[in-house]
Structures are given as C-alpha cells and as structure tokens.
RODREN-696776 format. One line per field, with one value per residue (C-alpha): residue number from 1; x, y, z. Coordinates in pm, 1 decimal, padded with zeros to 6 digits. Layout:
BEGIN
nr <- [NUM  ...] $
xx <- [X  ...] $
yy <- [Y  ...] $
zz <- [Z  ...] $
***
This chain:
BEGIN
nr <- [1  2  3  4  5  6  7  8  9  10  11  12  13  14  15  16  17  18  19  20  21  22  23  24  25  26  27  28  29  30  31  32  33  34  35  36  37  38  39  40  41  42  43  44  45  46  47  48  49  50  51  52  53  54  55  56  57  58  59  60  61  62  63  64  65  66  67  68  69  70  71  72  73  74  75  76  77  78  79  80  81  82  83  84  85  86  87  88  89  90  91  92  93  94  95  96  97  98  99  100  101  102  103  104  105  106  107  108  109  110  111  112  113  114  115  116  117  118  119  120  121  122  123  124  125  126  127  128  129  130  131  132  133  134  135  136  137  138  139  140  141  142  143  144  145  146  147  148  149  150  151  152  153  154  155  156  157  158  159  160  161  162  163  164  165  166  167  168  169  170  171  172  173  174  175  176  177  178  179  180  181  182  183  184  185  186  187  188  189  190  191  192  193  194  195  196  197  198  199  200  201  202  203  204  205  206  207  208  209  210  211  212  213  214  215  216  217  218  219  220  221  222  223  224  225  226  227  228  229  230  231  232  233  234  235  236  237  238  239  240  241  242  243  244  245  246  247  248  249  250  251  252  253  254  255  256  257  258  259  260  261  262  263  264  265  266  267  268  269  270  271  272  273  274  275  276  277  278  279  280  281  282  283  284  285  286  287  288  289  290  291  292  293  294  295  296  297  298  299  300  301  302  303  304  305  306  307  308  309  310  311  312  313  314  315  316  317  318  319  320  321  322  323  324  325  326] $
xx <- [14984.6  14830.9  14487.2  14232.2  13864.9  13650.6  13271.4  13035.5  12837.4  12839.6  12996.5  12900.9  12542.6  12276.9  11988.8  11962.1  12269.2  12420.5  12722.7  12795.6  12804.5  13029.8  13276.8  13276.2  13333.6  13610.4  13789.3  13754.0  13899.1  14177.7  14273.9  14255.1  14484.6  14744.8  14692.7  14653.0  14308.1  14182.5  13818.9  13752.1  13382.4  13115.1  13159.4  13000.9  13162.2  13348.5  13574.5  13780.4  14002.8  14060.6  14148.5  13860.3  13903.2  13585.7  13512.4  13455.1  13233.6  13339.6  13712.6  13901.9  13927.8  14299.0  14372.7  14206.7  14428.8  14718.9  15071.7  15139.1  14856.5  14975.6  14652.5  14306.5  13982.9  13694.0  13328.9  13247.0  13441.2  13666.9  13588.5  13940.9  14306.0  14410.9  14786.4  14786.6  14728.4  14361.8  14085.1  13715.0  13435.9  13142.5  12838.3  12565.0  12497.2  12599.4  12491.6  12676.3  12730.1  12952.8  13316.9  13449.2  13808.0  14044.9  14099.8  13731.8  13639.6  13293.3  13090.4  13031.4  13172.0  12854.3  12867.5  13224.4  13150.3  12853.8  13097.8  13378.8  13579.8  13753.5  13820.0  13552.5  13513.8  13201.7  13067.7  13126.9  12946.4  13085.0  12944.4  13001.6  12719.6  12474.3  12566.4  12504.1  12153.1  11935.4  11894.8  11640.6  11383.0  11048.0  11031.0  10699.8  10698.5  10870.4  11042.8  11127.6  11432.7  11500.7  11388.1  11030.3  10982.8  11248.3  11041.1  11323.2  11321.2  10961.5  10784.8  10457.4  10582.6  10686.0  10342.7  10165.1  10378.8  10331.9  09954.8  09929.8  10147.8  09952.7  10250.2  10273.6  10517.7  10712.1  10832.4  11140.8  11213.4  10861.3  10525.3  10164.3  10089.3  10355.5  10317.5  10660.5  10519.2  10221.9  09944.5  10000.4  09810.3  09852.9  09526.2  09650.1  09675.0  09880.2  10160.4  10321.6  10529.9  10819.1  10974.0  11349.5  11460.7  11783.8  11932.6  11772.3  11426.6  11560.9  11771.4  11476.5  11263.7  11540.4  11604.5  11240.5  11197.0  11168.6  11298.1  11386.3  11171.3  11399.3  11210.8  11429.1  11352.5  11705.8  12053.9  12134.8  12503.5  12523.0  12245.5  12353.5  12006.1  12086.3  12392.3  12223.0  11929.4  12145.0  12358.0  12045.6  11934.3  11683.5  11673.4  11661.2  11409.7  11516.3  11502.1  11788.8  11921.4  12263.5  12468.7  12197.1  12294.3  12650.9  12541.1  12252.8  12278.8  11998.5  12088.8  12024.3  11758.7  11560.0  11583.7  11317.9  11156.5  10820.4  10573.0  10400.2  10733.5  10791.8  10447.3  10507.2  10850.2  10721.3  10500.3  10823.0  11000.0  11070.6  11319.7  11583.5  11823.1  11886.2  12221.4  12327.1  12224.9  12412.9  12732.0  12735.8  12720.0  12993.9  13221.8  13186.1  13075.7  13288.1  13419.4  13766.6  13766.8  13650.1  13933.8  14195.9  14083.9  14093.9  14448.2  14558.6  14408.8  14577.1  14908.8  14837.9  14779.5  15075.2  15285.2  15157.0  14936.9  14569.5  14298.2  14115.5  14271.4  14067.2  13846.1  13521.7  13195.2  12844.9  12832.3  12461.5  12164.4  11898.2  11521.5  11411.3  11228.7  11318.9  11032.4  10882.0  10596.9  10324.8] $
yy <- [03642.7  03335.3  03458.6  03269.2  03372.9  03242.1  03234.3  02989.1  02895.1  02659.4  02812.7  02879.5  02971.9  02884.9  03117.6  03388.8  03484.2  03829.8  03789.4  03442.8  03568.9  03862.6  03628.6  03396.7  03679.9  03822.9  03488.7  03449.6  03790.9  03763.7  03445.3  03622.1  03891.8  03618.7  03545.5  03199.6  03170.0  02927.9  02914.5  02806.1  02736.0  02476.9  02120.8  02064.0  02370.8  02338.1  02565.6  02539.1  02836.9  02801.2  02539.0  02437.0  02359.8  02249.7  02485.2  02314.6  02520.5  02321.9  02381.3  02706.3  02914.2  02980.2  02606.9  02576.2  02834.9  02672.6  02789.4  02905.8  03164.7  03526.3  03707.2  03601.8  03767.9  03717.2  03809.9  03838.9  03971.8  03697.7  03576.6  03449.6  03526.2  03497.5  03464.4  03568.5  03925.6  03964.7  04196.7  04172.1  04283.5  04426.1  04356.7  04486.2  04758.4  04719.2  04876.6  05107.0  04803.1  04636.1  04728.0  04614.1  04523.2  04798.8  04608.9  04623.7  04707.8  04855.8  04832.0  05204.1  05537.1  05615.1  05273.1  05342.9  05696.0  05583.5  05358.5  05613.2  05421.2  05503.5  05177.5  05071.2  04876.6  04875.0  04529.7  04444.1  04197.0  03950.9  04064.4  03713.3  03589.2  03839.8  03836.7  04131.1  04270.5  04362.4  04731.9  04768.6  04535.2  04696.0  04785.4  04652.3  04672.7  04782.6  04538.0  04486.5  04273.7  04190.5  03964.6  04087.9  03945.4  04188.1  04494.5  04746.9  04656.7  04789.0  04576.1  04731.9  05074.6  04943.4  04785.5  05105.9  05322.6  05092.1  05090.2  05467.1  05521.4  05260.6  05034.7  04657.6  04536.8  04211.7  04115.2  03892.7  03770.1  03733.4  03560.1  03679.6  03499.6  03567.7  03429.2  03554.0  03908.0  03800.2  03717.0  03924.0  03853.4  04088.7  04102.9  04355.2  04162.6  04429.0  04269.6  03938.4  03743.2  03521.2  03416.1  03359.5  03322.4  03345.5  03255.0  03335.6  03397.7  03674.0  03828.3  03832.2  04019.8  04274.4  04319.3  04414.1  04637.9  05014.1  05057.0  04895.1  05023.2  05031.1  05223.0  05101.8  05219.0  05187.2  05306.2  05060.1  04959.0  04895.1  04713.7  04456.3  04472.4  04830.8  04728.5  04426.4  04639.7  04917.1  04669.5  04523.5  04873.8  04954.3  05289.0  05285.4  05466.2  05476.9  05660.1  05885.9  05658.5  05504.6  05447.3  05533.3  05899.7  05796.8  05509.1  05669.2  05996.5  06173.7  06022.1  05668.2  05707.9  05912.8  05951.0  06080.3  05995.9  06135.3  05896.8  06162.8  06259.1  05897.1  05880.8  06204.9  06099.1  05760.2  05943.4  06028.5  05697.4  05650.3  05936.0  05720.8  05564.9  05189.5  05246.7  05508.2  05282.0  04985.4  05177.8  05339.0  04997.4  04865.2  05158.3  05160.9  04822.4  04548.8  04248.4  04318.0  04669.9  04524.3  04269.7  04531.4  04753.3  04465.2  04382.8  04729.9  04662.8  04319.9  04490.8  04742.5  04479.8  04274.6  04584.1  04586.1  04893.9  04915.9  04996.7  05245.4  05508.8  05385.6  05093.5  05130.6  05141.4  05259.1  05630.2  05621.7  05388.7  05474.6  05416.2  05069.2  05217.6  05547.2  05755.6  05712.0  05957.5  06102.4] $
zz <- [14602.2  14759.6  14865.5  15074.0  15049.3  15335.3  15333.6  15500.5  15188.6  14891.4  14580.1  14310.5  14397.0  14139.0  14223.9  14490.2  14690.5  14662.4  14890.0  14753.2  14396.4  14489.0  14664.8  14362.0  14113.3  14329.8  14333.9  13957.1  13877.1  14133.9  13949.9  13612.6  13753.8  13817.0  14186.0  14340.4  14497.0  14759.9  14872.0  15231.5  15186.7  15257.0  15141.2  14801.6  14645.9  14316.4  14112.3  13794.4  13882.9  14257.8  14516.3  14744.6  15115.9  15300.2  15589.6  15926.8  16158.5  16465.9  16405.3  16479.0  16162.4  16207.5  16202.8  15860.6  15689.2  15496.6  15577.3  15220.1  15226.6  15213.7  15295.0  15413.2  15301.8  15546.2  15505.4  15872.5  16171.5  16312.2  16662.1  16725.1  16659.0  16294.4  16246.3  15880.8  15754.4  15670.3  15554.7  15642.9  15412.2  15608.6  15391.2  15621.5  15875.8  16239.1  16566.0  16804.1  17027.1  16767.1  16718.4  16382.1  16296.7  16184.4  15858.0  15766.3  15406.1  15350.2  15029.2  14967.0  15080.9  15274.8  15440.1  15555.3  15674.1  15884.0  16072.0  16100.9  15841.0  15514.0  15326.0  15078.1  14755.0  14539.5  14466.2  14103.0  13880.1  13627.7  13294.4  13154.8  13379.5  13232.4  12866.1  12636.9  12695.0  12397.8  12467.3  12186.0  12338.5  12429.7  12799.1  12931.9  13311.3  13632.3  13866.4  14232.9  14316.9  14683.1  14965.7  14983.5  15334.2  15461.0  15546.5  15500.7  15129.8  15120.1  14860.4  14983.4  14877.6  14536.5  14484.2  14586.1  14355.9  14056.8  14107.3  14140.1  13833.1  13627.8  13558.9  13575.2  13841.5  13852.4  14200.4  14214.6  14563.5  14703.0  14671.5  14660.5  14989.7  15250.9  15601.7  15710.8  15730.8  15936.4  15692.9  15382.2  15063.5  14768.3  14571.5  14313.0  13990.3  13815.0  14022.7  13925.2  14176.7  14072.9  14404.1  14428.9  14068.8  13875.9  13541.3  13208.4  13357.1  13580.4  13303.5  13063.2  13318.1  13379.4  13007.5  12946.2  13250.0  13241.9  13596.3  13925.9  14213.6  14517.9  14792.7  15081.1  15434.4  15574.3  15490.2  15212.1  15229.4  14853.9  14665.4  14406.9  14249.0  14147.9  13946.7  13787.6  13678.2  13536.6  13344.9  13181.8  13077.4  13352.9  13530.1  13912.7  14133.6  14496.9  14825.7  14931.0  15203.7  15247.2  14934.4  14682.9  14621.7  14534.9  14309.0  14116.9  13924.9  13732.2  13394.2  13518.6  13784.6  14031.1  14409.1  14646.5  14979.4  14859.7  14698.3  14489.9  14333.8  14229.7  14070.6  13881.8  13757.8  13643.1  13394.1  13209.9  13261.8  12890.6  12880.9  13051.7  12803.1  12843.4  12670.6  12928.3  13217.7  13070.6  12995.0  13339.8  13508.8  13279.5  13355.6  13735.4  13866.6  13708.5  13901.3  13760.7  13908.3  14241.0  14239.7  14153.5  14442.2  14687.7  14576.9  14688.7  15031.0  15049.4  14978.8  15255.7  15525.3  15401.0  15465.2  15823.3  15784.8  15896.0  15642.1  15863.9  16091.6  16388.5  16485.6  16285.9  16473.0  16384.4  16467.5  16553.5  16571.2  16315.6  16336.9  16234.4  15934.5  15770.9  15624.3  15278.9  15297.0  15079.1] $
***
C-alpha cells in the first residue's frame, strides 16, 4: 500500500512528544512491513525510510495528498472533504458536543467504549529507541512522567504519596517553580525535577526506578509513560480511570483511587519483578504490533467499510477532576 501519515509537527521529535513519536514509529514499521510511507508533516522533517511532503496549514489538506496514495492516516478529525479513503486516530478525550468520524480509531478499548466506538489500537513503542534495559540495576527512586502543569496528571498527588511513603521521587515533565499553575513552588527536597527531558538521561532514570506514579484524575485514553516505564522494568501505580485497568494487571502494578492504599502498597514495592514488567511491555506494546493492527483497518476502509458501526461521540461529560481521596 501507499500510505500517507499526516501530522502537524516536525518529525522525528528529539525530546518530549508522545503523539509525534507514535506517528514516527508507525511510519517506520509500516515501511518495514513492506508498505510505501509518505509523511505530510511540518517543514524541517527528515526520514530515511519515508518520503517527506511539507504540510501547508493555509492550503486545503485534500490538495496536498498525492494521487498515488491509497489510504490516508490522520491524527485529527478532518475539517473538509477528503477524496481518499482514510482513518483518524483520536488521541485524546472529546466532549458530547463533538461528533467524530465513523473511521475513527481510538487508543484503548475503554477509550473507544466511552465514545460508543469499537475500533482501537494500542500505541506501541519502538524498542530500538530504548535499547535493552539492565534489569539488575538497583532501583533507587520512584518517578513521575507527564506534563506536570496539566492538573489532570496530578503531580501534586504523586509528590504527596512519595513523601508519605518515604520514597525519593524524580519528576520528568515539570519544574520546582511553576507559574503555569498559578504560583506553585515545591519545597519538598525529596523530590527532584528534571523538566522536559529525553534520550539517555530519561532512560537512565526509568531504568533505576522502582515504579511510575500515575495518579491521573481523568479517564486516561492510553498513557505512553506507562508502556515506557514497564519496558524499562518499572512497576506502575495508577488510579482506576480510563484505560488503566486494561493496561495494568497485578503482576506489573497497582490500581486504586485511595491514597492510603497507595502508601501501604508502596511498602512492598520491591516484590514487583522488573523482568515481568519488561516482558509484558515487549509482548503487548510493540510498534510492529501497532502497525500490523492499523494495516487491518486500512484494508477495511479500502474495502469501503466503516470502522465503527455508528458515528462515535462521547457518551457523557465527566467531572473536570475525578476523585483521588484519602
């Protein structure tokens, strides 16, 4: 197939950028599966395995799609007619006011069900980008990995839990002084902040972490930080919202909406096996598996069939912040 992947970003991304990395990995593994890949992305992008077409925001999208393309893969709902068969990955949550396209692909089963849809593909990671973790390294700390300024990610809850459980916490994705959340200064010096980091520094932190603290206050569609952490041998502690119950089972993590239960479970954190966490991520969340699943959906739309039985739409509006109580 000739497949066009469209995303309004520069690829590849060097540091933070979850969606960008997923789009890049998808293109790479579609190419490895024998398909011809074209990226329609921001100028400045480069690729050794795919053709690059600079995306022009002031030009209709349909006019930028070459005639030889068989199927188009979008990462946001199109605002205009697209003449080619296409799929749309919905990466985030939507409201009841938004109707999505019938060829929408969600990123977890729960994500699809909350929109009345059926089609979903788990995000997969490219293990080549992470290398082989040393699963025998001493585990020295806990970590938080998300945009800390985004309140639904609940860095405050992670800091509180780490303090109460007497663990050091490394925060990736935030700073000690954060003016985006009003004026927030974190005086607790058991917490270290590393801002938006990537590369070897990030991997080293993950490889020496006992667990990811992921106390999200919304229905998480997927959570790439979960997969990255598991692959590097870290267990995952999360709330029970969104996709987390289908991604995390008791051998690789713990789920609860009660703070005291987190604190109690963290007393026994060492019983989680880094080997089990790593192998689980390898088995379920590979970029190759992601690409293979998307190919089946490309074939479906090329055959003129919709991916969902009806137009997906959020079935209800949830509170801005779900509870994480004592």
